[in-house]
N, C-alpha and C positions, 0 to 999 in steps of 0.2 A: 573772264566774266565771273562775278561772284555768284555762288550758288545759294539761293534763298532756301531757308529751312524753317520748319515749325519750331516753337520754343521747346517742344518735347521730343526733339529729334534724337537720333541714335547717339549713344555715349561717345563713340569714336569720333563723331563729327564735332563734338564740343569738348574735347579733351585738351587741357592746357598743361604744358610742362614748364614749371618755374625753376630757374637755376639761381642758387645763392651760394657764394663762396666765403664771404667774410663773417657770417654768423649762422649758427644752427637755427632751424625752424622747429617749433614755434617761438623760439626766443626772439627772433627778429620780428618786432611788433608790426611794422608796416607790411611786411610780406604776409604775416599771418592774417591781418585784416583783409588783404587782397584775396587770399585763399578762401576765407570765409564768405566774402562777398560773391565770389564766383560760384562757390558751392550753393549758396542760398538762392542763386538764380539759374540753377540747372546745369552748370558746367561740372565736368569731371576735372579734378586737379591732382597732379602729381608734383612733388618737389624733390629736387636733388640738392643736398647741402652737406657740409661737414658734420661730424658727430661732436656733440658737446659731452662733458663729463656725465657718465652713467646713461647716455642715450643709447637706444638700440639701433641696429643697422636698418631694420625695416619696421615701420609702424604706421598705423592708420589712426588719425585723430580727427574726429568730426567729419569723417568721410574723405579727408585729404590723405593721400598715400605719400608717405615720406620715405625717401631712399637716402641713406646716409653713408658716408665713407669716412675712414679714419683720417683725421687732419694731418698735414705734414708737420715736421718739426719746425720750430720757430726759425724764420729766415733771418739771415744776417748778410748785408751787402747785396750788391746788384746780382751777383751770380746766385746767391741764396734765394732772392725773390724770384728770379727767373726759374729756378728749379721748383720752387713752391707753385708758381703759376702753371708750369708744365705738368706737375704731378696732379694738381686739382683738375686741370683741363682733361687729362687722360682718364682720371677716375670718373669724371662727369660724363665724358663721351661714352665710356663703357656702360655706365648706368643708364644712359639715355636709350641704349639698345634694349636693355632689360625692361625699361618702362614701356617702350614701343611694342615689345613682344607681349606684354600683359594687356596693353590697350593702346593702339596707335594714337598719336597726338597730332593735333592740327596746328598748334602754335607753341613756339618756344618763347618764354619770357625770361630774359637774362637781366639780373640785377647787379650793377657794378658796385664796388670794385671787384675784380679788375675788368678792363675792357678787352677781354680775350674771346668771348663766346660768340662773336660774330662769325668766326670760322666754323664753329659747330653748327650754327644756323645755316651757313652756306652748304655744308655737307648734307643737311636734312632737306634743303630746299627742293631738290628733284623729287622728293616724296610728297610735295605739296604743302610742306610745313612753312608757316609764316613766322616772322620774327618781330617781337615787341621788345624794345629796350626800355627798362625801368631805370631811369637815370638817378642814382642815389648820391654819387660823389663826382667831383671834378678832379680827375687824377693829375692833370698837369698842375693845377693849383695846389693839390695835396703835396706834390713833389716840392714846389717852391716853399710851401708852409713848413715842411720838415727840414729841407736842406738849403734853403735860400735859392736865389737865382743861379742857374748853372754857370759855372766859371771854367772848370776844367774840361778837357776834350771828352772825358768819360761822362761827366755830368751832362754835357750838352747832348751827347748821344742818347743817354737815358731819357732825357726830356723829350727829344725828338721822337723816340720810340713810343713814349706814352701819348704824345700828341697824335701820332699817326694811328695808334690803336683806337683812340677816341674817335678820330675821323672815320675809320673803317667801321666802327660800331654804328655810328650815326648813319652812314651811307648804306649799310646793309639792312638797317631796320625798316620794316614796313610801317611801323608806328613807333613814336617815342613818347614815353610818359615822363614828364618832368615834375619834380617835387615842389617847384615854386616858379614864379615868373622870371627870376634871375637865371635859373637853369634853362627855362624855355628860350630866353633870348640867346643864350650860348648855343643851344641846339640849332637854332635858326641861323645865327651869324657865323659861328665857327664850324658847326657840323653841316651847314648847308642843307638842312632839312626843310622841306616845304612847310610853311606855317600851319597849313591845315592838317599836317601829319604829326603835330606836336600838341599834346594835351597835358595840362597841369592837373595833377592829382596830389593835393597836399597830404602830409602825413598826420592829419588830425586824429585824436583819440576818439573811440566810440564812447561818448560820455554816458551812455546807458550802462556800460560795463565799468569804465574807468571813472569812478566816483568815490568820494571819501566814505569810509565805513568806520564804525567805532572800533578802534584798535584793541586787540587782545592784550597788548603790552603798552599802555599809554605812557607818555613821558611823565616824569615826576612833576607834581604840582609846583608851579612857579619857575620851573626850568624852561629853557628855550632849546629847541632841537633844529639844527641845520641839516640839510641833506644835499647830497650830490648823487646824480644817477647818470651813468654813461660809461663809455669806453675810457680806458686809462692808458692812452698812448702818449708819445712825446708831444704830439700836436694838440693834445686836449688840455694841457696846462693845469692839471689837477693839483700840482704842487702849490699853486696860488691859494687853494683852500686851506692848506696846512699853514702857510704863512699868515693868512687871515686869522686862523684859530690861535696861532702863537701870539699874535698881537692882542686879540680879544681876551684870552685867558691869562696870559702872563704879564701884560703891560696895562691893559685897561680894566682888569679886575672882574671880568664876567666869568666867574668860576662855575656858574650854573649853566653855561652853554656847552652843548655837546653836538658833534657832527657825525653823521652816518654817511659813509661813502660806499655806494653800491656800484659794482662793476668790476671788470677785469681788463687786462691788456698788458702790453709790453712793459709798462712803467709801474705796475702794481707793487712789485717787491721793493723797488727803489723808493716808492712813496711810503711804504711801511717803515723802511729804515729811516727816512727823513722824519716821520712822525715820532719815532723813538728818540732821535737826536734832539728834537724840539721839545721833548718831555711832554708829549701829547697822548701817551698810551691810555690814560684814563679819560681823555676828552674826545677821542676820535675812534670810531669803529669802522673797520673795513669788512664788508660782508663777502667780498669776492663776487663770483657770478651770482646774480640775483634772479630767481624765477618770478613769475607773475605774482604769486602769493606774497613773497617777500617785498616786492615793489609796492604792492597795495598796502601792506601793513606799515611799512616805513614812511610812505608818503602820507598816509592817513594820520600818523602820529607826529609828523614834522610841522614846523612853523614857518620855515623860510627855505626856499630853494636857491641853489647856487649854480651859476653859469660862468665858470672861470675862463672860457674860451677866448683867447686873444684875437684881435682883429688881424686876420691873415687873408690872403687871396681866397682860400677855401672857406674859412669860417664866416667871412663877411657875407658870402652869397649862399650859404647853406642854411636850411631850416633845421634848427636844433630840436629834436624830438623831446628832449628833457624839458624844454621850456613849456611845451604844450601839455606834457604829462604833469608838471607841477601845477599848471593852471587847472587841469581836470580835477585835481585833488584840493583845489581852493588854496593854493600856496602862492603868496607873493614871492618874487624872486629878485635877485640882483644879477646884473649882466654888464659886460662891457658893451660898447656902442656898435654892435654888429647890425648891419642893415636888415637882414631877414629876421633876426631876433626881435628887433623893434617892431617890425611888421606883425610878427606873431603875438608878441606880448602886450603891445599897446600900453595902457595905463596900469597894467598889473605887474610891471617890472620897474625897478629903479636902475637907471642906466648911468654908467660912469665912463670916462675916457679909457680906451684900451690901454692896458699896462699900468694904470695908476692903482697899485695895490692898496695904497693908503686910502684913496677915495672909495675903493670897493669895500674896505673894512668899515669906513665911515657909514656907508649905505647900509651894510648889515647891522651895524650898531644902532642906526636910526630905527630900523625895524624892531630890534630887540627891545629898545626902551620905550617905544611908542606903540602900544597894543591897538590903539584906535586906527593908526595908519595901517597896521597889519590887517585889521579887520576890513577896512575899506578896500585895500588892494586885493585881499583874498576874495571878497565878494566880486570885484571887477574881474578877477581871473576866471572864476567859475562861470560868470555870466558870459564873458567874451568867448571862452572856448566852446561853450554849449551853443551859443548863438551863431558864431562866425566860423569856427574852426572844426566843428564836429565831423567825424568820419562819414556819417551816413550820406550827406550830399556828395561827398567825394567818391563814395562807393558807387553811386549812380553814374557818375562821370566815368569812373574806371571800368565798370562792367559795360558801359556804353561803347567804349573803345573796342571791346571784343565782339559785342553784338554787331557793330558796323563792319568789323573786319571779316567776320564769318557769316554775315548776312542773316543774323538771327532776328526774327520778327516776333514781337510780343503783342498778342492780340489787344491787351488793355494798355500797352505802352508803359506799364509800371514795373518797377523792380520790387523784389520781395524783401521785406525786413526780416532779419533772422532772429531777433530777440525782442520779447515783450518787456514792458517795464517790470521791475521787480524790487522787492524790499530788502533782499539779502544778496550778498555777493556769492560767487561760486563756492566759497569755502564756509558759508553759513554765517558770516558776520553781518550784522544789521547795517544797512546803508543809511547814512545820515539823511533824514527827511529834508531835502533842500527847499521844499515848498513852505516849510515852517520856518519863517524868518528868524523868530526868537531862538529856536533851538539851533538853527544853522549858525547864528552869530555866537551862541554860547560854545558850540563845538569848535569854531575857528579859534577862539581865545583859549580854550582849555584842552582841546584835542583829546577828549576822553568821553 
């Protein structure tokens, strides 16, 4: 029987432990938004995650206690990935004991990949700890996207293991949070989760925070700035951006076009080598890992967002955060015809058939030479993301999962907003006055 409690109950009764393995926090934007939503509504939050460059092992940010461990070496091959998962699992398990000693927690929220923390949730279950699965990735589809359909005995075994881990995660969870309707359908059909126990919480940006500001380093007048934001792994197809730039700069004569690629991953160094071979050193900038300030600066000064992800079993069903982040900064974008990207982007993206790099280049060129089209799509992007995809309504749904799970009663039934409207971003740059249509239009075209 669920114990009812007041909204101002003891900290230990409303303490949530969030586990993340593939990205540091607060670098993981979705997880950080979740942390802030819980904190704004009276929950205590602790996070266990790997360390990023220059991160400290223990840190408290905005009331969120972050416990970090040294990440493993880069994994290669099946045995390497198994060793990586085992190392991260053990470090997380040890840190979960440290977290509990500081303040006992009532819920573990595990964010995949990988699908291994159901076992840790089972170990804590006798202590009355509930398990929420925040479903970020489809690991069986990720395997197929990277390696193709399993053919050898070893590949078939690896695929079966991934599928079984996914099933065990779903079956262990008290509640499942899905990032979109496609993931929800999989949780119900493949994970056999009761429909009432699966809640969609989209990864929309908080548009009060994620909004264009006047960049401190505006692009040169008359130039056009392209931008990519995201992980750079084999399945992310970022090399397509370089081939598009090669075509635009060297064969179509768009020498004033520049691309900034923000992010890191297994393919970063090979992408840098490819850019050099294509003679794009002056036309492409790789930033490496980008913090929030760098993201805000570069998206504010850019003209066009790029989504080079090919149509794979994973990509087609996944919500691409970069699409919505481009939209928040009033950027039109170009994408291959992915189901969930078209759901998110609507009329703010130009869509071309997956794998048709020539058509992708044509769409980018169309935006380069037609500022009026850029303007219309940029307006549509900002309007759609603020109206239909904003994080705040999603935060209410997200916190509602925890309120129901822990029996939290709110006297007025309302959740708390954690940020008032503001005219400057957190680094002091002036936010573009979006309500001033003339100035907003001028900014979109000039980005200064």
